[in-house]
C-alpha positions in Angstrom: 14.8 7.4 -18.8 14.6 3.7 -17.3 12.1 4.1 -14.2 13.0 2.0 -11.4 10.6 -1.2 -10.9 10.5 -3.3 -7.9 12.0 -6.8 -8.6 9.9 -8.7 -6.1 6.1 -9.1 -7.2 4.7 -9.8 -3.5 5.4 -7.9 -0.3 4.2 -7.5 3.3 2.5 -3.9 4.1 3.0 -2.3 7.6 -0.5 -1.0 8.4 -1.6 -3.7 10.5 1.8 -3.9 12.4 1.3 -0.2 13.3 -1.5 -1.5 15.3 -4.1 0.4 12.7 -6.9 -2.3 13.7 -6.1 -4.2 16.6 -3.0 -4.6 19.0 -0.1 -6.8 17.7 2.5 -7.3 20.0 6.5 -6.6 19.3 6.9 -10.5 19.9 3.6 -11.4 17.3 5.3 -8.5 14.8 8.7 -10.4 14.8 7.2 -13.9 14.3 5.4 -12.3 11.3 8.4 -11.4 9.9 10.4 -14.2 10.6 7.6 -16.4 8.9 7.7 -14.2 5.8 11.6 -14.1 5.2 11.5 -17.8 5.6 8.7 -18.1 3.1 10.8 -16.0 0.9 9.2 -12.4 1.1 11.3 -9.8 0.0 9.6 -6.7 -0.3 8.7 -4.7 2.7 6.3 -1.6 2.5 5.9 0.3 5.6 5.2 4.4 6.5 6.1 6.8 9.3 2.2 7.3 9.6 1.5 3.5 10.3 1.0 3.8 14.2 2.8 7.0 14.1 6.5 5.7 14.0 5.5 2.0 15.7 5.6 -0.1 12.2 8.8 1.5 10.7 10.4 0.5 14.3 9.4 -3.0 14.2 10.2 -3.3 10.7 13.5 -1.9 11.0 14.4 -3.9 14.2 13.9 -6.9 11.9 15.7 -5.8 8.6 18.7 -3.7 10.5 20.9 -6.5 10.3 19.8 -8.3 7.0 22.2 -7.6 3.9 20.7 -4.3 2.4 20.9 -5.7 -1.2 18.7 -8.8 -0.3 15.2 -7.1 -0.2 13.0 -4.2 -1.2 11.9 -1.3 1.1 9.5 1.4 0.6 8.0 4.0 2.9 6.2 7.2 2.6 7.1 10.6 2.8 4.9 13.9 3.7 4.1 13.4 7.5 6.8 14.2 9.9 6.3 12.8 13.1 7.5 14.8 16.5 7.2 13.6 19.9 4.8 15.5 22.2 3.6 15.1 25.7 0.1 16.4 24.5 0.1 14.3 21.4 -3.2 13.7 19.9 -2.2 10.1 18.7 -4.6 8.2 20.6 -7.3 9.8 18.5 -5.3 8.7 15.4 -4.2 5.5 16.7 -5.6 4.1 19.7 -3.8 1.0 19.8 -0.3 2.5 19.4 2.0 3.6 22.0 3.7 6.0 19.9 4.1 9.3 21.3 4.3 11.4 18.4 2.1 13.7 16.8 2.2 14.2 13.0 3.0 17.1 11.0 2.0 17.2 7.2 5.1 18.7 5.3 5.1 18.2 1.4 8.1 20.8 0.8 11.6 19.9 -0.4 13.3 20.0 3.2 10.4 18.4 5.1 10.9 15.5 2.3 14.0 15.1 2.9 13.7 15.2 6.5 11.0 12.7 6.4 13.6 10.2 4.6 16.1 10.6 7.1 13.8 10.0 9.9 12.5 6.9 8.3 16.1 5.8 8.2 16.8 6.6 11.5 13.9 4.6 12.7 14.3 1.6 10.3 18.3 1.5 11.3 19.0 1.3 7.4 21.1 3.4 5.0 18.6 3.5 2.1 15.1 3.2 0.9 14.3 2.0 -2.2 11.1 3.7 -3.0 9.5 6.7 -1.2 6.0 7.1 -1.7 4.1 10.7 -1.3 1.7 9.6 1.2 -2.1 10.8 1.2 -1.8 13.7 -1.0 -5.3 13.0 -2.2 -9.1 14.2 -2.0 -9.9 11.6 0.7 -7.5 12.9 3.5 -9.6 14.9 5.6 -6.7 15.7 7.9 -4.7 17.9 5.3 -4.1 21.4 6.9 -5.6 23.1 3.7 -7.3 21.6 0.4 -5.4 18.8 -1.2 -4.8 20.6 -4.3 -3.2 23.5 -2.5 -0.9 20.5 -0.7 -0.1 19.2 -4.3 1.1 22.3 -5.6 3.6 22.8 -2.6 4.9 19.1 -3.4 4.8 20.0 -7.2 7.5 22.5 -6.3 8.7 21.1 -3.3 8.5 17.2 -3.0 8.7 15.9 -6.3 11.9 17.8 -7.4 13.4 17.1 -4.3 12.7 13.3 -4.6 14.3 13.2 -7.9 17.2 15.0 -6.9 17.4 12.1 -4.0 17.1 9.3 -6.8 20.2 11.1 -8.5 22.0 10.9 -5.3 21.3 7.5 -4.7 19.5 7.8 -1.4 16.3 6.5 -3.4 16.1 4.5 -6.3 12.3 5.3 -7.0 9.4 7.5 -6.1 5.9 8.3 -6.8 2.6 8.9 -4.7 0.9 6.6 -2.4 -2.7 7.3 -2.6 -6.5 5.6 -2.3 -7.8 7.7 -5.1 -7.0 8.2 -8.7 -6.9 11.8 -9.1 -3.3 12.7 -7.3 -1.7 9.7 -9.7 -3.2 11.1 -12.8 -2.0 14.6 -12.0 1.7 13.7 -10.8 2.2 11.9 -14.3 1.5 15.6 -15.9 3.4 17.2 -13.2 6.7 15.2 -12.8 8.6 11.8 -13.9 8.0 9.5 -11.2 8.8 5.7 -11.2 6.2 3.7 -9.2 3.0 4.7 -7.4 1.2 2.8 -4.8 -2.1 2.4 -5.9 -4.2 1.3 -2.8 -8.1 0.5 -2.3 -8.7 1.0 -6.1 -7.8 -2.3 -7.8 -10.0 -4.9 -6.1 -12.5 -7.7 -7.5 -15.2 -5.4 -5.5 -14.1 -2.2 -7.0 -11.7 -1.7 -10.3 -13.2 -0.3 -13.2 -11.8 3.3 -12.6 -8.4 1.8 -12.3 -8.7 -0.2 -15.5 -10.3 2.3 -17.6 -8.4 5.6 -16.5 -5.0 4.8 -14.3 -3.7 2.1 -16.1 -3.9 3.6 -19.4 -2.2 6.6 -18.0 0.8 4.8 -16.3 1.6 2.8 -19.3 1.7 5.4 -21.2 4.6 7.2 -18.9 6.1 3.7 -18.4 5.4 4.0 -14.6 4.6 0.6 -12.8 2.1 0.2 -10.0 2.7 -1.5 -6.7 -1.1 -2.5 -5.7 -2.3 -2.0 -1.9 -5.4 -3.1 0.0 -6.6 -5.4 -2.7 -9.0 -6.7 -0.2 -10.4 -3.1 0.7 -8.7 -3.6 4.2 -10.2 -7.2 4.6 -13.5 -6.8 3.6 -13.4 -9.3 0.8 -12.1 -12.1 3.1 -15.0 -11.0 5.8 -14.1 -8.1 7.9 -16.8 -5.7 9.3 -15.0 -2.7 7.3 -14.4 -1.4 4.0 -11.3 0.6 3.4 -9.8 2.7 5.8 -11.1 5.7 8.0 -13.4 5.8 11.1 -16.8 5.4 8.9 -15.1 2.4 7.3 -17.7 0.2 9.3 -20.6 2.0 6.9 -20.5 -0.3 4.1 -22.9 0.4 1.3 -25.7 -2.5 0.7 -24.5 -2.6 -2.9 -21.1 -3.8 -1.6 -22.6 -6.6 0.4 -24.2 -8.0 -1.9 -21.6 -8.1 -4.4 -19.3 -9.9 -2.0 -22.2 -12.4 -1.4 -22.3 -13.0 -5.0 -18.7 -13.5 -5.4 -18.6 -16.0 -2.5 -21.4 -17.7 -4.3 -19.2 -18.3 -7.5 -16.1 -19.0 -5.5 -18.1 -22.0 -3.6 -19.5 -23.2 -6.9 -15.7 -23.6 -8.0 -14.2 -24.5 -4.8 -12.2 -21.7 -5.0 -11.2 -19.5 -1.8 -12.3 -15.9 -2.4 -9.3 -14.2 -0.5 -7.0 -16.2 -3.0 -8.5 -15.0 -6.3 -9.0 -11.3 -4.9 -5.0 -11.3 -4.3 -4.4 -13.1 -7.6 -6.6 -10.8 -9.7 -4.9 -7.7 -8.1 -2.1 -8.9 -9.0 -2.6 -9.9 -12.3 -2.3 -6.5 -14.5 0.7 -5.9 -16.7 1.3 -2.5 -14.7 1.4 -4.3 -11.4 5.0 -4.5 -10.4 4.2 -5.9 -6.8 1.1 -6.6 -4.6 1.7 -5.7 -0.7 -1.0 -7.3 1.7 -1.3 -6.0 5.3 -1.4 -9.2 7.8 -1.7 -9.2 11.6 -0.6 -12.7 12.3 1.8 -15.2 11.3 -0.8 -17.3 9.9 -2.6 -14.5 7.8 1.1 -14.2 6.1 1.5 -17.7 5.2 -2.1 -17.8 3.7 -1.4 -15.3 1.7 1.8 -16.4 0.6 0.4 -20.0 -0.3 -2.6 -18.1 -2.0 -0.1 -16.4 -4.7 1.1 -20.1 -5.4 -2.7 -21.7 -5.9 -4.2 -22.6 -9.4 -7.3 -21.3 -9.9 -9.4 -22.5 -12.7 -10.0 -20.2 -15.5 -13.7 -21.5 -15.4 -14.1 -19.2 -12.3 -13.0 -16.3 -14.1 -14.8 -16.5 -17.1 -18.0 -17.0 -14.8 -17.2 -13.7 -13.0 -17.0 -11.8 -16.3 -20.3 -13.7 -17.3 -22.1 -12.5 -14.4 -20.7 -8.9 -14.5 -19.0 -9.5 -11.0 -15.6 -8.2 -12.9 -15.2 -6.0 -15.9 -14.9 -8.1 -19.3 -11.5 -6.5 -20.1 -9.9 -7.4 -16.8 -7.0 -9.1 -17.0 -6.8 -12.2 -14.9 -4.2 -14.7 -14.0 -2.9 -17.2 -16.5 
């Protein structure tokens, strides 16, 4: 069958707009959306998890009065939100004012409820893509081992999403994860359209995705949305690598690799963040790149980065110094 592939190659992701890393105000969030729309951005990726409802409310408050066919919208399923006076939300999202607790539910009815709840928070009538969220070995919050939750999803979430695709509530579905195993396992268990590959295909870390995930999705005609191409901002200078409460514990080898990448970039007058974004967007299986932004300026810099010319000698030098894999696709 023909699988849905998002038609826009660049989008904004909702992690920072759920106040994951710092406080972003509603006014600042709205300014980011306005700037993104003016700059031609038409793909928006969000999740109930981001700020426990905060990000979806913000995306919805901007998008609900736009013509629905003018943009692509993806959200996530598998984490239901329930308002609670004793919510543990502050432990999970200290910067979000959300009153919600999270309940993991990868059953069929749970998935349908998740999408209905998202549509209400967003104020829209359909999602283009639903990603089954964080059904992955790195998710320490799952109530039972991830393989058990995956088995529940295989009987529940995956067939339900296939039905919702047939009903037209969504156009496509897949998983949205930070590790390769769930994507590889999903390709054997069901017929997804597109998966969100987060934190796995960046200048710093891409060999496993290149060698194992890309050939597997290519074979099944499944595309990828690439997320966290800066490893949660690490490549552009943040003091964290990827996500989680231990993200500040950065291995020395990664800091050394970033230093060497910066040196090559400086020699070729290339902005390393620009190179990182373009690198992650280059593979044939990458339908779209989504970037998280917490300021209007970041958003405009990222949009500009996607249009900036990088000399081919820069990529050749990275390969010569073995800073990227020899067979990694680079921007034309």
